[in-house]
C-alpha positions as a printed Julia matrix, in Angstrom:
275×3 Matrix{Float64}:
 36.21  -25.46   12.75
 35.86  -28.92   11.27
 33.01  -31.37   10.72
 35.23  -34.3    11.72
 33.16  -36.93   13.48
 29.89  -35.11   12.83
 26.96  -37.03   11.34
 25.04  -35.47    8.46
 21.7   -36.72    7.15
 21.56  -35.35    3.59
 18.46  -35.74    1.45
 18.95  -36.0    -2.3
 22.68  -36.6    -1.85
 23.2   -39.04   -4.72
 24.14  -36.15   -7.04
 24.3   -32.38   -7.45
 24.39  -29.91   -4.59
 23.56  -32.51   -1.94
 26.47  -34.73   -2.95
 28.84  -31.74   -3.13
 27.94  -30.72    0.43
 28.42  -34.33    1.55
 31.84  -34.57   -0.12
 33.0   -31.33    1.49
 32.01  -32.65    4.92
 33.59  -36.04    4.13
 36.94  -34.34    3.54
 36.81  -33.32    7.21
 36.1   -36.92    8.24
 32.34  -36.66    8.7
 29.74  -39.44    8.66
 27.19  -39.05    5.87
 23.8   -40.65    5.39
 22.88  -40.45    1.72
 19.09  -40.39    1.85
 17.9   -40.51   -1.74
 15.77  -42.53   -4.14
 18.29  -43.55   -6.81
 19.54  -47.07   -6.17
 19.76  -48.07   -9.83
 21.46  -46.05  -12.61
 19.14  -43.6   -14.36
 19.43  -43.04  -18.12
 19.46  -39.25  -17.77
 20.8   -38.72  -14.25
 24.34  -39.51  -13.21
 25.0   -41.33   -9.97
 23.28  -43.5    -7.37
 23.37  -43.63   -3.59
 26.06  -46.29   -3.92
 28.36  -44.38   -6.29
 27.97  -41.34   -4.02
 28.92  -43.5    -1.03
 32.09  -44.62   -2.81
 33.07  -41.01   -3.49
 32.35  -39.98    0.09
 34.55  -42.73    1.48
 37.32  -41.92   -0.99
 37.12  -38.31    0.21
 37.74  -39.39    3.8
 34.27  -39.78    5.26
 32.06  -42.68    6.3
 28.98  -43.27    4.16
 25.61  -44.89    4.76
 23.62  -45.16    1.51
 19.9   -45.53    2.16
 16.96  -45.63   -0.23
 14.68  -42.94    1.19
 11.76  -41.29   -0.56
 11.06  -38.34    1.72
  7.4   -38.29    0.71
  6.86  -41.32    2.96
  7.1   -40.99    6.72
  7.98  -44.62    7.37
 10.95  -44.45    4.97
 12.28  -41.28    6.59
 11.85  -42.74   10.07
 13.72  -45.91    9.09
 16.49  -43.77    7.6
 16.78  -41.68   10.76
 16.76  -44.79   12.96
 19.42  -46.54   10.86
 21.62  -43.44   10.93
 21.45  -43.29   14.72
 22.11  -47.04   14.95
 25.2   -46.87   12.71
 26.68  -43.47   13.63
 25.3   -42.9    17.14
 23.28  -39.76   16.47
 22.59  -36.91   14.06
 24.34  -33.54   14.22
 23.23  -31.95   10.96
 20.23  -32.25    8.65
 20.53  -31.0     5.07
 17.12  -30.61    3.43
 18.32  -30.64   -0.16
 15.94  -32.98   -2.0
 13.64  -31.06   -4.32
 11.29  -31.45   -7.26
 11.0   -28.76   -9.93
  8.62  -27.79  -12.7
  8.91  -24.26  -14.06
  5.47  -24.29  -15.61
  2.67  -21.72  -15.56
 -0.55  -22.52  -13.75
 -2.5   -23.93  -16.71
  0.34  -26.23  -17.75
  1.14  -27.59  -14.29
 -0.41  -31.01  -13.85
 -1.79  -31.76  -10.42
  0.47  -34.82  -10.29
  3.5   -32.54  -10.66
  2.01  -30.02   -8.21
  1.56  -32.75   -5.61
  5.08  -34.06   -6.2
  6.67  -30.63   -5.66
  4.73  -29.95   -2.48
  5.22  -33.48   -1.14
  8.98  -33.38   -1.66
  9.87  -29.74   -1.12
  7.61  -28.43    1.62
  6.23  -31.56    3.27
  9.47  -33.52    2.91
 11.47  -30.74    4.53
  9.0   -30.45    7.4
  8.91  -34.24    7.86
 12.68  -34.73    7.9
 13.1   -31.84   10.32
 10.4   -33.19   12.62
 11.87  -36.71   12.76
 15.5   -35.6    13.08
 14.76  -33.11   15.84
 14.88  -35.48   18.84
 18.43  -36.45   17.82
 19.55  -32.94   16.87
 18.61  -31.76   20.37
 21.25  -34.14   21.75
 24.02  -32.9    19.43
 26.76  -30.45   20.43
 26.27  -27.96   17.6
 23.08  -28.97   15.76
 22.16  -27.45   12.41
 19.31  -27.76    9.94
 20.16  -26.3     6.54
 17.48  -25.98    3.85
 18.5   -25.45    0.25
 15.81  -22.86   -0.4
 15.53  -19.21   -1.49
 15.13  -16.0     0.49
 11.5   -15.23    1.29
 10.31  -12.35   -0.85
  6.57  -11.94   -1.26
  6.66  -10.09   -4.56
  4.5   -11.3    -7.41
  7.44  -11.42   -9.85
  8.89  -14.44   -8.02
  5.57  -16.29   -8.24
  4.05  -15.39  -11.59
  6.24  -17.49  -13.94
  5.81  -20.72  -11.91
  3.31  -20.33   -9.07
  3.32  -23.98   -7.98
  7.11  -24.32   -7.83
  7.58  -21.03   -5.97
  4.98  -22.04   -3.41
  6.76  -25.35   -2.86
 10.25  -23.81   -2.52
  9.0   -20.95   -0.34
  7.42  -23.6     1.86
 10.94  -24.82    2.62
 11.97  -21.26    3.44
  8.93  -20.77    5.67
 10.16  -23.78    7.65
 13.37  -21.81    8.26
 11.45  -18.7     9.28
  9.31  -20.55   11.81
 11.62  -23.27   13.08
 14.56  -20.94   13.67
 12.53  -19.05   16.26
 10.76  -22.16   17.54
 14.05  -23.96   18.23
 16.32  -21.04   19.14
 16.1   -21.59   22.89
 16.94  -25.26   22.34
 20.14  -24.39   20.5
 19.18  -25.91   17.13
 20.16  -23.64   14.23
 17.89  -23.47   11.19
 19.12  -21.62    8.09
 18.59  -21.47    4.33
 21.2   -21.36    1.59
 20.59  -20.4    -2.03
 22.85  -19.71   -5.03
 23.2   -16.32   -6.7
 23.64  -17.95  -10.11
 22.51  -21.1   -11.82
 24.43  -24.13  -10.56
 25.68  -26.84  -12.91
 23.38  -29.72  -11.97
 21.4   -32.33  -13.88
 18.24  -30.25  -13.39
 19.86  -27.27  -15.1
 21.15  -29.42  -17.95
 17.94  -31.41  -18.5
 15.22  -28.91  -17.63
 16.56  -25.38  -17.89
 18.62  -25.06  -21.04
 21.2   -27.73  -21.66
 24.91  -27.21  -22.15
 24.7   -23.47  -22.87
 23.04  -22.9   -19.51
 25.67  -25.11  -17.85
 28.41  -22.92  -19.36
 26.81  -19.87  -17.72
 26.62  -21.58  -14.33
 28.82  -22.0   -11.29
 29.83  -25.42  -10.02
 28.32  -27.15   -7.02
 31.57  -26.43   -5.14
 30.41  -22.92   -4.29
 27.34  -24.25   -2.51
 29.44  -26.89   -0.73
 31.94  -24.31    0.51
 29.17  -21.96    1.64
 27.34  -24.76    3.43
 30.53  -25.81    5.21
 30.99  -22.26    6.47
 27.46  -22.2     7.87
 27.63  -25.65    9.45
 30.87  -24.91   11.28
 29.47  -21.77   12.89
 27.99  -21.75   16.37
 24.37  -22.89   16.21
 23.52  -20.53   19.06
 24.73  -17.51   17.1
 23.85  -18.46   13.53
 20.17  -19.15   12.96
 17.23  -17.76   11.02
 19.37  -16.6     8.09
 18.66  -16.73    4.37
 22.2   -16.97    3.05
 23.33  -16.42   -0.54
 26.34  -18.55   -1.45
 28.82  -15.88   -2.58
 27.78  -13.43    0.16
 28.74  -15.84    2.92
 32.02  -16.69    1.18
 32.85  -12.99    0.83
 32.54  -12.81    4.62
 35.35  -15.38    4.84
 37.64  -13.3     2.63
 37.1   -14.99   -0.73
 37.24  -12.48   -3.57
 37.97  -14.67   -6.59
 34.8   -16.4    -7.72
 36.16  -17.37  -11.13
 37.3   -20.59   -9.48
 33.65  -21.62   -9.21
 32.65  -20.92  -12.81
 32.13  -23.8   -15.22
 33.69  -21.52  -17.85
 36.24  -19.34  -16.03
 36.76  -17.27  -19.16
 33.15  -16.08  -19.16
 32.69  -12.52  -17.82
 30.95  -12.65  -14.45
 28.12  -10.42  -15.66
 27.23  -13.07  -18.26
 26.53  -15.74  -15.66
 22.88  -16.79  -15.47
 21.33  -15.37  -12.31
 19.15  -17.69  -10.3
 15.46  -17.05  -10.87
 14.81  -16.19   -7.19
 17.59  -13.57   -6.98
């Protein structure tokens, strides 16, 4: 199946995993709304909504770059409305935007706590809520949250309680909404990487170039997302997918192609901290 002609509303799509998913869909001929905050170049973060739009159109898609801070309902609503005005509807929502701080309780400022919960949990809920009236009208509607499998063991919480709560909030949206919306034919799934992924967050916050070398590229998440989004929404909902597991189901056995350093033994890749 193809995403040709489908309209995707992708949060945080100016760079990283969100942009990779958008580019993969664009290669099919999809319409992409880039809903992100970065309109001006950032000194430490590559890309803006406008540079992402150029790449999407070069890849074969149609792009709508919109400045959207998903913490604010009016900005999300304007973004949804503009998407429907330009592209005629919304088929797929990718809840990718996220804030991260891997800090223990005592060293987590309440400003950072509020940011993570406003973007990750509340932002995901808000975007899903406002996109839903349009998703109901789509032929094969999907919501895909970039969030980890739900596992209520203390080891996933203890190193960074606030961040885990915020990311698991996204996953709880999958757990609840998948069942809530099943009879309406709207699929709700989660996707998470088995290893670290080479993004700006990994480079700037989690260990620099050495961590990047032990990571996989964003392509693996894009390919896995494409596989999910082209499945029947009626038959594929409520899942917490891991990127390489879903690709193994499609027959892929060589994952070296996704490594930043293909010469690195697979067992030396950095596992994601929720796996």
